MMTF fields as JSON, N, C-alpha, C and O atoms, coordinates in Angstrom:
{
  "mmtfVersion": "1.0.0",
  "mmtfProducer": "UNKNOWN",
  "numBonds": 463,
  "numAtoms": 464,
  "numGroups": 116,
  "numChains": 1,
  "numModels": 1,
  "chainsPerModel": [1],
  "groupsPerChain": [116],
  "chainIdList": ["A"],
  "bondAtomList": [4, 2, 8, 6, 12, 10, 16, 14, 20, 18, 24, 22, 28, 26, 32, 30, 36, 34, 40, 38, 44, 42, 48, 46, 52, 50, 56, 54, 60, 58, 64, 62, 68, 66, 72, 70, 76, 74, 80, 78, 84, 82, 88, 86, 92, 90, 96, 94, 100, 98, 104, 102, 108, 106, 112, 110, 116, 114, 120, 118, 124, 122, 128, 126, 132, 130, 136, 134, 140, 138, 144, 142, 148, 146, 152, 150, 156, 154, 160, 158, 164, 162, 168, 166, 172, 170, 176, 174, 180, 178, 184, 182, 188, 186, 192, 190, 196, 194, 200, 198, 204, 202, 208, 206, 212, 210, 216, 214, 220, 218, 224, 222, 228, 226, 232, 230, 236, 234, 240, 238, 244, 242, 248, 246, 252, 250, 256, 254, 260, 258, 264, 262, 268, 266, 272, 270, 276, 274, 280, 278, 284, 282, 288, 286, 292, 290, 296, 294, 300, 298, 304, 302, 308, 306, 312, 310, 316, 314, 320, 318, 324, 322, 328, 326, 332, 330, 336, 334, 340, 338, 344, 342, 348, 346, 352, 350, 356, 354, 360, 358, 364, 362, 368, 366, 372, 370, 376, 374, 380, 378, 384, 382, 388, 386, 392, 390, 396, 394, 400, 398, 404, 402, 408, 406, 412, 410, 416, 414, 420, 418, 424, 422, 428, 426, 432, 430, 436, 434, 440, 438, 444, 442, 448, 446, 452, 450, 456, 454, 460, 458],
  "bondOrderList": [1, 1, 1, 1, 1, 1, 1, 1, 1, 1, 1, 1, 1, 1, 1, 1, 1, 1, 1, 1, 1, 1, 1, 1, 1, 1, 1, 1, 1, 1, 1, 1, 1, 1, 1, 1, 1, 1, 1, 1, 1, 1, 1, 1, 1, 1, 1, 1, 1, 1, 1, 1, 1, 1, 1, 1, 1, 1, 1, 1, 1, 1, 1, 1, 1, 1, 1, 1, 1, 1, 1, 1, 1, 1, 1, 1, 1, 1, 1, 1, 1, 1, 1, 1, 1, 1, 1, 1, 1, 1, 1, 1, 1, 1, 1, 1, 1, 1, 1, 1, 1, 1, 1, 1, 1, 1, 1, 1, 1, 1, 1, 1, 1, 1, 1],
  "groupList": [{"groupName": "MET", "atomNameList": ["N", "CA", "C", "O"], "elementList": ["N", "C", "C", "O"], "formalChargeList": [0, 0, 0, 0], "bondAtomList": [1, 0, 2, 1, 3, 2], "bondOrderList": [1, 1, 2], "singleLetterCode": "M", "chemCompType": "L-PEPTIDE LINKING"}, {"groupName": "ASP", "atomNameList": ["N", "CA", "C", "O"], "elementList": ["N", "C", "C", "O"], "formalChargeList": [0, 0, 0, 0], "bondAtomList": [1, 0, 2, 1, 3, 2], "bondOrderList": [1, 1, 2], "singleLetterCode": "D", "chemCompType": "L-PEPTIDE LINKING"}, {"groupName": "VAL", "atomNameList": ["N", "CA", "C", "O"], "elementList": ["N", "C", "C", "O"], "formalChargeList": [0, 0, 0, 0], "bondAtomList": [1, 0, 2, 1, 3, 2], "bondOrderList": [1, 1, 2], "singleLetterCode": "V", "chemCompType": "L-PEPTIDE LINKING"}, {"groupName": "LYS", "atomNameList": ["N", "CA", "C", "O"], "elementList": ["N", "C", "C", "O"], "formalChargeList": [0, 0, 0, 0], "bondAtomList": [1, 0, 2, 1, 3, 2], "bondOrderList": [1, 1, 2], "singleLetterCode": "K", "chemCompType": "L-PEPTIDE LINKING"}, {"groupName": "PRO", "atomNameList": ["N", "CA", "C", "O"], "elementList": ["N", "C", "C", "O"], "formalChargeList": [0, 0, 0, 0], "bondAtomList": [1, 0, 2, 1, 3, 2], "bondOrderList": [1, 1, 2], "singleLetterCode": "P", "chemCompType": "L-PEPTIDE LINKING"}, {"groupName": "PHE", "atomNameList": ["N", "CA", "C", "O"], "elementList": ["N", "C", "C", "O"], "formalChargeList": [0, 0, 0, 0], "bondAtomList": [1, 0, 2, 1, 3, 2], "bondOrderList": [1, 1, 2], "singleLetterCode": "F", "chemCompType": "L-PEPTIDE LINKING"}, {"groupName": "ILE", "atomNameList": ["N", "CA", "C", "O"], "elementList": ["N", "C", "C", "O"], "formalChargeList": [0, 0, 0, 0], "bondAtomList": [1, 0, 2, 1, 3, 2], "bondOrderList": [1, 1, 2], "singleLetterCode": "I", "chemCompType": "L-PEPTIDE LINKING"}, {"groupName": "ALA", "atomNameList": ["N", "CA", "C", "O"], "elementList": ["N", "C", "C", "O"], "formalChargeList": [0, 0, 0, 0], "bondAtomList": [1, 0, 2, 1, 3, 2], "bondOrderList": [1, 1, 2], "singleLetterCode": "A", "chemCompType": "L-PEPTIDE LINKING"}, {"groupName": "GLU", "atomNameList": ["N", "CA", "C", "O"], "elementList": ["N", "C", "C", "O"], "formalChargeList": [0, 0, 0, 0], "bondAtomList": [1, 0, 2, 1, 3, 2], "bondOrderList": [1, 1, 2], "singleLetterCode": "E", "chemCompType": "L-PEPTIDE LINKING"}, {"groupName": "SER", "atomNameList": ["N", "CA", "C", "O"], "elementList": ["N", "C", "C", "O"], "formalChargeList": [0, 0, 0, 0], "bondAtomList": [1, 0, 2, 1, 3, 2], "bondOrderList": [1, 1, 2], "singleLetterCode": "S", "chemCompType": "L-PEPTIDE LINKING"}, {"groupName": "LEU", "atomNameList": ["N", "CA", "C", "O"], "elementList": ["N", "C", "C", "O"], "formalChargeList": [0, 0, 0, 0], "bondAtomList": [1, 0, 2, 1, 3, 2], "bondOrderList": [1, 1, 2], "singleLetterCode": "L", "chemCompType": "L-PEPTIDE LINKING"}, {"groupName": "TYR", "atomNameList": ["N", "CA", "C", "O"], "elementList": ["N", "C", "C", "O"], "formalChargeList": [0, 0, 0, 0], "bondAtomList": [1, 0, 2, 1, 3, 2], "bondOrderList": [1, 1, 2], "singleLetterCode": "Y", "chemCompType": "L-PEPTIDE LINKING"}, {"groupName": "GLY", "atomNameList": ["N", "CA", "C", "O"], "elementList": ["N", "C", "C", "O"], "formalChargeList": [0, 0, 0, 0], "bondAtomList": [1, 0, 2, 1, 3, 2], "bondOrderList": [1, 1, 2], "singleLetterCode": "G", "chemCompType": "PEPTIDE LINKING"}, {"groupName": "THR", "atomNameList": ["N", "CA", "C", "O"], "elementList": ["N", "C", "C", "O"], "formalChargeList": [0, 0, 0, 0], "bondAtomList": [1, 0, 2, 1, 3, 2], "bondOrderList": [1, 1, 2], "singleLetterCode": "T", "chemCompType": "L-PEPTIDE LINKING"}, {"groupName": "ARG", "atomNameList": ["N", "CA", "C", "O"], "elementList": ["N", "C", "C", "O"], "formalChargeList": [0, 0, 0, 0], "bondAtomList": [1, 0, 2, 1, 3, 2], "bondOrderList": [1, 1, 2], "singleLetterCode": "R", "chemCompType": "L-PEPTIDE LINKING"}, {"groupName": "HIS", "atomNameList": ["N", "CA", "C", "O"], "elementList": ["N", "C", "C", "O"], "formalChargeList": [0, 0, 0, 0], "bondAtomList": [1, 0, 2, 1, 3, 2], "bondOrderList": [1, 1, 2], "singleLetterCode": "H", "chemCompType": "L-PEPTIDE LINKING"}, {"groupName": "ASN", "atomNameList": ["N", "CA", "C", "O"], "elementList": ["N", "C", "C", "O"], "formalChargeList": [0, 0, 0, 0], "bondAtomList": [1, 0, 2, 1, 3, 2], "bondOrderList": [1, 1, 2], "singleLetterCode": "N", "chemCompType": "L-PEPTIDE LINKING"}, {"groupName": "CYS", "atomNameList": ["N", "CA", "C", "O"], "elementList": ["N", "C", "C", "O"], "formalChargeList": [0, 0, 0, 0], "bondAtomList": [1, 0, 2, 1, 3, 2], "bondOrderList": [1, 1, 2], "singleLetterCode": "C", "chemCompType": "L-PEPTIDE LINKING"}, {"groupName": "GLN", "atomNameList": ["N", "CA", "C", "O"], "elementList": ["N", "C", "C", "O"], "formalChargeList": [0, 0, 0, 0], "bondAtomList": [1, 0, 2, 1, 3, 2], "bondOrderList": [1, 1, 2], "singleLetterCode": "Q", "chemCompType": "L-PEPTIDE LINKING"}],
  "groupTypeList": [0, 1, 2, 3, 4, 3, 5, 3, 2, 6, 5, 7, 6, 2, 3, 7, 8, 0, 7, 9, 8, 6, 10, 8, 3, 7, 11, 1, 7, 12, 7, 8, 12, 12, 13, 6, 5, 11, 12, 14, 12, 3, 9, 3, 15, 7, 4, 8, 8, 5, 10, 12, 2, 4, 6, 8, 4, 14, 3, 8, 6, 6, 0, 6, 10, 6, 16, 8, 3, 17, 7, 13, 3, 2, 10, 3, 13, 2, 10, 1, 7, 12, 3, 10, 16, 8, 4, 12, 14, 12, 10, 7, 5, 6, 2, 16, 2, 1, 7, 6, 8, 12, 6, 9, 16, 11, 12, 3, 13, 12, 9, 10, 18, 1, 8, 5],
  "groupIdList": [1, 2, 3, 4, 5, 6, 7, 8, 9, 10, 11, 12, 13, 14, 15, 16, 17, 18, 19, 20, 21, 22, 23, 24, 25, 26, 27, 28, 29, 30, 31, 32, 33, 34, 35, 36, 37, 38, 39, 40, 41, 42, 43, 44, 45, 46, 47, 48, 49, 50, 51, 52, 53, 54, 55, 56, 57, 58, 59, 60, 61, 62, 63, 64, 65, 66, 67, 68, 69, 70, 71, 72, 73, 74, 75, 76, 77, 78, 79, 80, 81, 82, 83, 84, 85, 86, 87, 88, 89, 90, 91, 92, 93, 94, 95, 96, 97, 98, 99, 100, 101, 102, 103, 104, 105, 106, 107, 108, 109, 110, 111, 112, 113, 114, 115, 116],
  "secStructList": [7, 7, 7, 7, 7, 7, 3, 3, 3, 3, 3, 3, 3, 3, 3, 6, 6, 7, 2, 2, 2, 2, 2, 2, 2, 2, 2, 2, 2, 6, 7, 7, 7, 7, 3, 3, 3, 3, 3, 3, 7, 7, 7, 1, 1, 1, 7, 3, 3, 3, 6, 6, 3, 3, 3, 7, 7, 3, 3, 3, 3, 3, 3, 3, 3, 3, 3, 2, 2, 2, 2, 2, 2, 2, 2, 2, 2, 2, 2, 2, 2, 2, 6, 6, 6, 1, 6, 6, 1, 3, 3, 3, 3, 3, 3, 3, 7, 1, 7, 7, 7, 1, 7, 7, 1, 7, 6, 6, 6, 6, 1, 1, 1, 1, 7, 7],
  "xCoordList": [10.038, 9.868, 10.755, 10.645, 11.621, 12.546, 11.897, 11.65, 11.625, 10.999, 12.086, 12.917, 12.076, 13.066, 12.499, 11.306, 13.343, 12.859, 12.499, 13.05, 11.563, 11.187, 11.935, 12.103, 12.38, 13.182, 12.502, 11.643, 12.909, 12.524, 13.798, 14.823, 13.724, 14.836, 14.335, 13.308, 15.072, 14.787, 15.727, 16.942, 15.17, 15.943, 15.711, 14.58, 16.764, 16.638, 17.531, 18.694, 16.987, 17.742, 17.904, 16.924, 19.157, 19.434, 20.489, 21.155, 20.623, 21.652, 23.031, 23.219, 23.992, 25.353, 25.909, 25.591, 26.727, 27.421, 26.524, 26.955, 25.303, 24.411, 24.242, 23.845, 24.532, 24.197, 24.914, 24.3, 26.171, 26.912, 26.303, 26.149, 25.961, 25.353, 23.991, 23.673, 23.199, 21.879, 22.02, 21.26, 22.98, 23.196, 23.631, 23.223, 24.441, 24.845, 23.624, 23.53, 22.699, 21.461, 20.623, 19.992, 20.622, 19.892, 20.468, 19.721, 21.795, 22.418, 21.878, 21.559, 21.78, 21.274, 19.833, 19.415, 19.077, 17.67, 17.489, 16.367, 18.575, 18.457, 19.008, 19.109, 19.369, 19.978, 21.375, 22.079, 21.761, 23.067, 24.066, 25.231, 23.624, 24.507, 23.744, 22.533, 24.44, 23.822, 24.829, 26.033, 24.339, 25.192, 24.846, 23.677, 25.879, 25.686, 26.116, 27.242, 25.193, 25.465, 25.528, 24.985, 26.184, 26.253, 25.497, 25.551, 24.793, 24.01, 23.829, 24.388, 23.033, 22.708, 21.203, 20.475, 20.747, 19.325, 18.94, 19.712, 17.767, 17.282, 15.775, 15.081, 15.267, 13.831, 13.408, 14.09, 12.302, 11.801, 11.107, 10.875, 10.772, 10.041, 10.941, 10.483, 12.203, 13.09, 14.464, 15.469, 14.511, 15.821, 16.665, 16.227, 17.867, 18.761, 19.915, 20.466, 20.264, 21.371, 22.231, 21.761, 23.489, 24.412, 25.157, 25.908, 24.955, 25.552, 25.215, 26.05, 23.973, 23.522, 23.936, 23.575, 24.699, 25.149, 24.231, 24.075, 23.624, 22.735, 23.487, 24.601, 22.857, 23.409, 22.555, 21.34, 23.184, 22.488, 23.014, 24.157, 22.199, 22.662, 23.119, 22.495, 24.234, 24.73, 23.815, 23.318, 23.606, 22.766, 23.505, 24.431, 23.083, 23.531, 22.287, 21.256, 22.404, 21.299, 21.715, 22.737, 20.909, 21.168, 20.28, 19.089, 20.864, 20.107, 20.363, 21.509, 19.293, 19.408, 18.521, 17.301, 19.128, 18.375, 18.055, 18.959, 16.782, 16.386, 15.288, 14.446, 15.302, 14.219, 12.943, 12.947, 11.852, 10.606, 10.121, 9.409, 10.501, 10.069, 10.632, 10.046, 11.749, 12.419, 12.279, 12.717, 11.684, 11.685, 11.028, 11.565, 9.884, 9.174, 9.971, 10.061, 10.545, 11.35, 12.57, 12.876, 13.257, 14.452, 14.071, 14.773, 12.971, 12.519, 12.231, 12.627, 11.549, 11.253, 12.543, 12.643, 13.519, 14.805, 15.498, 16.058, 15.461, 16.054, 15.349, 15.999, 14.015, 13.248, 13.625, 13.84, 13.708, 14.038, 15.476, 15.728, 16.419, 17.837, 18.126, 18.953, 17.45, 17.663, 16.719, 16.807, 15.807, 14.78, 14.057, 13.819, 13.72, 13.159, 11.712, 11.176, 11.08, 9.726, 9.738, 8.682, 10.936, 11.07, 11.254, 11.928, 10.67, 10.78, 12.238, 13.068, 12.523, 13.833, 14.927, 16.087, 14.591, 15.613, 15.856, 16.906, 14.911, 15.074, 13.821, 12.767, 13.945, 12.809, 13.31, 14.477, 12.407, 12.732, 11.508, 10.371, 11.763, 10.66, 11.127, 12.325, 10.163, 10.44, 9.978, 8.916, 10.787, 10.458, 10.471, 11.378, 9.464, 9.424, 10.495, 10.809, 11.048, 12.022, 11.334, 10.945, 11.186, 10.51, 11.434, 10.996, 12.701, 13.667, 15.029, 15.346, 15.823, 17.161, 18.099, 17.718, 19.299, 20.336, 21.621, 21.812, 22.479, 23.788, 23.879, 24.936, 22.802, 22.854, 22.957, 22.009, 24.1, 24.282, 24.386, 24.292, 24.579, 24.828, 23.66, 23.857, 22.46, 21.324, 20.523, 19.735, 20.702, 20.014, 18.507, 17.974, 17.823, 16.371, 15.664, 14.552, 16.289, 15.606, 15.779, 15.05, 16.731, 16.967, 17.894, 17.952, 18.622, 19.504, 20.728, 20.681, 21.812, 22.979, 22.782, 23.437, 21.87, 21.554, 20.418, 19.635, 20.326, 19.219, 17.906, 16.889, 17.923, 16.735, 17.124, 18.265, 16.197, 16.464, 16.112, 16.254],
  "yCoordList": [-11.584, -10.161, -9.399, -9.572, -8.566, -7.782, -6.441, -5.617, -6.232, -4.998, -3.999, -4.26, -2.863, -1.825, -0.853, -0.55, -0.369, 0.606, 1.919, 2.275, 2.633, 3.951, 4.993, 4.861, 6.031, 7.057, 8.413, 8.674, 9.253, 10.654, 11.458, 10.911, 12.756, 13.644, 14.685, 15.328, 14.835, 15.888, 17.038, 16.851, 18.223, 19.441, 20.303, 20.431, 20.884, 21.843, 23.031, 22.862, 24.225, 25.455, 26.097, 26.47, 26.221, 26.677, 27.778, 28.014, 28.443, 29.468, 28.838, 27.663, 29.623, 29.144, 28.602, 29.102, 27.591, 26.947, 26.031, 25.558, 25.766, 24.881, 23.506, 22.559, 23.382, 22.167, 20.924, 19.861, 21.028, 19.843, 19.263, 18.047, 20.12, 19.666, 19.023, 17.983, 19.636, 19.09, 17.744, 16.817, 17.631, 16.382, 15.265, 14.117, 15.579, 14.574, 14.026, 12.822, 14.897, 14.461, 13.599, 12.631, 13.958, 13.169, 11.762, 10.802, 11.63, 10.301, 9.47, 8.293, 10.089, 9.377, 8.912, 7.92, 9.616, 9.283, 8.287, 7.85, 7.919, 6.92, 7.318, 6.475, 8.579, 8.985, 8.369, 8.26, 7.975, 7.356, 8.264, 7.901, 9.434, 10.376, 11.628, 11.711, 12.576, 13.823, 14.697, 14.443, 15.713, 16.658, 18.057, 18.389, 18.874, 20.26, 21.169, 21.088, 22.034, 23.052, 24.403, 24.57, 25.344, 26.695, 27.646, 27.518, 28.601, 29.529, 30.858, 31.096, 31.726, 33.043, 33.171, 32.707, 33.808, 34.067, 35.345, 36.302, 35.357, 36.522, 36.591, 35.585, 37.776, 37.924, 39.327, 40.294, 39.449, 40.779, 41.413, 42.622, 40.587, 41.09, 41.73, 42.572, 41.346, 41.867, 42.225, 41.628, 43.192, 43.564, 44.22, 45.169, 43.708, 44.256, 44.973, 44.489, 46.135, 46.902, 47.443, 47.667, 47.643, 48.309, 49.337, 48.985, 50.604, 51.709, 51.619, 51.896, 51.225, 51.148, 49.891, 49.72, 48.992, 47.754, 46.62, 46.405, 45.894, 44.796, 43.698, 43.321, 43.199, 42.086, 40.863, 40.884, 39.816, 38.568, 37.52, 37.079, 37.12, 36.179, 34.851, 34.315, 34.33, 33.026, 31.933, 32.018, 30.923, 29.783, 28.491, 28.463, 27.436, 26.092, 25.281, 25.384, 24.476, 23.646, 22.193, 21.746, 21.475, 20.063, 19.24, 19.521, 18.217, 17.302, 15.887, 15.443, 15.185, 13.823, 12.907, 13.069, 11.949, 10.909, 9.835, 9.332, 9.48, 8.584, 7.637, 7.987, 6.453, 5.507, 6.128, 6.732, 5.983, 6.636, 6.208, 6.961, 5.002, 4.533, 5.392, 5.457, 6.046, 6.831, 8.333, 9.106, 8.755, 10.173, 11.066, 12.123, 10.661, 11.499, 11.648, 12.743, 10.556, 10.593, 11.497, 12.3, 11.368, 12.182, 13.653, 14.535, 13.93, 15.312, 15.949, 17.089, 15.23, 15.767, 16.051, 17.059, 15.171, 15.375, 16.622, 17.401, 16.815, 18.003, 19.264, 20.253, 19.223, 20.374, 20.709, 21.876, 19.685, 19.902, 20.383, 21.326, 19.736, 20.082, 21.503, 22.198, 21.938, 23.278, 24.318, 25.498, 23.875, 24.77, 25.519, 26.724, 24.762, 25.365, 25.822, 26.478, 25.488, 25.992, 27.392, 27.994, 27.917, 29.289, 30.223, 29.857, 31.41, 32.353, 32.672, 32.895, 32.688, 33.089, 32.043, 32.34, 30.828, 29.794, 28.953, 28.321, 28.933, 28.124, 27.336, 27.576, 26.386, 25.547, 24.202, 24.047, 23.235, 21.901, 21.337, 21.656, 20.487, 19.868, 18.566, 18.316, 17.743, 16.444, 16.461, 16.997, 15.87, 15.747, 14.258, 13.525, 13.822, 12.433, 12.197, 13.093, 10.999, 10.606, 9.604, 8.52, 9.966, 9.099, 8.026, 6.913, 8.36, 7.406, 7.711, 8.856, 6.662, 6.843, 5.818, 4.67, 6.231, 5.345, 5.587, 6.646, 4.617, 4.782, 4.319, 4.445, 3.789, 3.254, 1.742, 1.08, 1.202, -0.236, -0.946, -2.172, -0.204, -0.863, -0.775, -0.953, -0.509, -0.378, -1.67, -1.792, -2.625, -3.897, -3.784, -2.786, -4.814, -4.868, -3.959, -3.506, -3.682, -2.887, -1.4, -0.606, -1.003, 0.42, 1.029, 2.248, 0.168, 0.652, -0.224, -1.415, 0.354, -0.425, -1.06, -2.041, -0.48, -1.014, -2.008, -1.945, -2.934, -3.885, -3.185, -3.445, -2.308, -1.573, -0.12, 0.167, 0.775, 2.178, 2.413, 3.531],
  "zCoordList": [0.665, 0.435, 1.407, 2.621, 0.881, 1.686, 2.035, 1.156, 3.32, 3.765, 4.126, 4.995, 3.461, 3.738, 4.762, 4.739, 5.653, 6.636, 5.965, 4.924, 6.582, 6.094, 6.902, 8.115, 6.213, 6.86, 6.808, 5.966, 7.722, 7.759, 7.99, 8.396, 7.729, 8.036, 9.029, 8.814, 10.106, 11.067, 10.762, 10.689, 10.584, 10.431, 11.663, 12.131, 12.18, 13.281, 12.959, 12.594, 13.095, 12.881, 14.252, 14.897, 14.688, 16.054, 16.039, 15.031, 17.181, 17.309, 17.167, 17.483, 16.693, 16.511, 17.823, 18.902, 17.712, 18.83, 19.657, 20.708, 19.226, 19.988, 19.346, 20.024, 18.067, 17.326, 17.853, 17.942, 18.196, 18.654, 19.921, 20.042, 20.852, 22.106, 21.847, 22.422, 20.99, 20.656, 19.956, 20.237, 19.053, 18.327, 19.275, 19.098, 20.263, 21.262, 21.993, 22.231, 22.347, 23.009, 22.055, 22.478, 20.768, 19.776, 19.666, 19.479, 19.78, 19.772, 20.926, 20.759, 22.097, 23.276, 23.078, 23.675, 22.249, 21.999, 20.855, 20.6, 20.158, 19.101, 17.751, 16.859, 17.572, 16.293, 16.208, 17.212, 15.013, 14.836, 14.146, 13.984, 13.742, 13.088, 12.74, 12.942, 12.229, 11.829, 11.122, 11.171, 10.474, 9.754, 10.231, 10.426, 10.418, 10.835, 9.685, 9.193, 9.27, 8.254, 8.964, 10.057, 8.341, 8.898, 7.979, 6.756, 8.579, 7.78, 8.485, 9.556, 7.859, 8.415, 8.494, 7.616, 9.564, 9.703, 8.977, 8.939, 8.413, 7.68, 7.864, 7.719, 8.184, 8.374, 7.988, 8.326, 7.29, 6.952, 8.146, 8.167, 9.15, 10.301, 11.354, 12.126, 11.394, 12.441, 11.873, 12.26, 10.961, 10.428, 11.52, 12.169, 11.712, 12.717, 12.023, 11.034, 12.563, 12.004, 13.134, 14.249, 12.819, 13.716, 12.89, 11.98, 13.202, 12.44, 10.949, 10.088, 10.669, 9.286, 8.544, 7.379, 9.203, 8.565, 9.026, 10.228, 8.085, 8.477, 9.236, 8.87, 10.291, 11.069, 10.78, 10.976, 10.324, 10.054, 11.034, 10.911, 11.998, 13.016, 12.416, 11.5, 12.958, 12.525, 13.063, 14.186, 12.256, 12.618, 12.309, 11.497, 12.964, 12.624, 12.281, 12.946, 11.234, 10.785, 10.984, 10.465, 11.741, 12.007, 11.083, 10.942, 10.452, 9.61, 10.119, 10.187, 10.475, 10.996, 10.163, 10.146, 9.475, 8.777, 9.809, 10.477, 9.946, 11.036, 10.595, 9.769, 11.142, 10.922, 11.458, 12.53, 10.719, 11.112, 12.495, 13.159, 12.938, 14.261, 15.386, 16.466, 15.15, 16.195, 16.0, 16.852, 14.91, 14.542, 15.585, 15.916, 16.106, 17.072, 18.36, 18.914, 18.833, 20.062, 19.896, 20.778, 18.781, 18.547, 18.361, 18.856, 17.656, 17.489, 18.844, 19.088, 19.723, 21.055, 21.82, 22.518, 21.69, 22.351, 21.821, 22.593, 20.507, 19.887, 20.387, 20.724, 20.435, 20.934, 22.362, 22.691, 23.224, 24.627, 24.806, 25.556, 24.12, 24.267, 23.794, 24.384, 22.735, 22.207, 22.769, 22.43, 23.636, 24.198, 23.079, 23.156, 22.044, 20.84, 20.993, 20.1, 22.103, 22.349, 22.947, 23.142, 23.242, 23.732, 22.53, 21.568, 22.574, 21.445, 21.098, 21.979, 19.806, 19.322, 19.443, 19.159, 19.855, 20.058, 18.812, 18.693, 17.889, 16.685, 16.391, 16.979, 15.468, 15.108, 14.616, 14.254, 14.61, 14.114, 13.415, 13.762, 12.416, 11.686, 11.056, 10.927, 10.667, 10.052, 8.604, 8.285, 7.728, 6.307, 5.95, 6.345, 5.206, 4.742, 3.68, 2.897, 3.657, 2.647, 1.723, 2.156, 0.457, -0.504, -1.073, -1.362, -1.23, -1.776, -1.172, -0.849, -1.029, -0.468, -1.087, -1.315, -1.35, -1.889, -1.118, -0.52, -1.139, -0.522, 0.919, 1.538, 1.464, 2.825, 2.714, 2.292, 3.091, 2.956, 4.299, 4.353, 5.379, 6.65, 7.621, 8.823, 7.142, 8.033, 8.182, 9.119, 7.292, 7.435, 7.349, 6.865, 7.821, 7.707, 8.699, 8.43, 9.845, 10.859, 10.649, 11.242, 9.815, 9.609, 10.635, 10.793, 11.333, 12.375, 12.501, 12.196, 12.944, 13.293, 14.669, 15.019, 15.434, 16.756, 16.627, 15.68, 17.587, 17.578, 17.896, 17.253, 18.873, 19.268, 19.519, 19.883, 19.33, 19.644, 21.07, 21.565]
}
């Protein structure tokens, strides 16, 4: 019986220019890769304007596919590196992965490394 590893996805929404540094710290904690998306923040609670023109703060969104065994450790590292427990710094969360295709180099342990 071939046991496949279970995966989760960590998402973190952070201020612009912070994602690369946070992702580097995530690598040190066991993440093997990640993707950075760019976006804009929008909130009905804090509309910001300058001379009547709406300002939408730039954001970076980090997505890390990770073996479930390492997800909590990497999430804590992301929280600490981004100081996400401070107001206005961003947020992070984990999503379960029900199915995944296209990963051929993870082997039985779910990692390219022997241990995280």
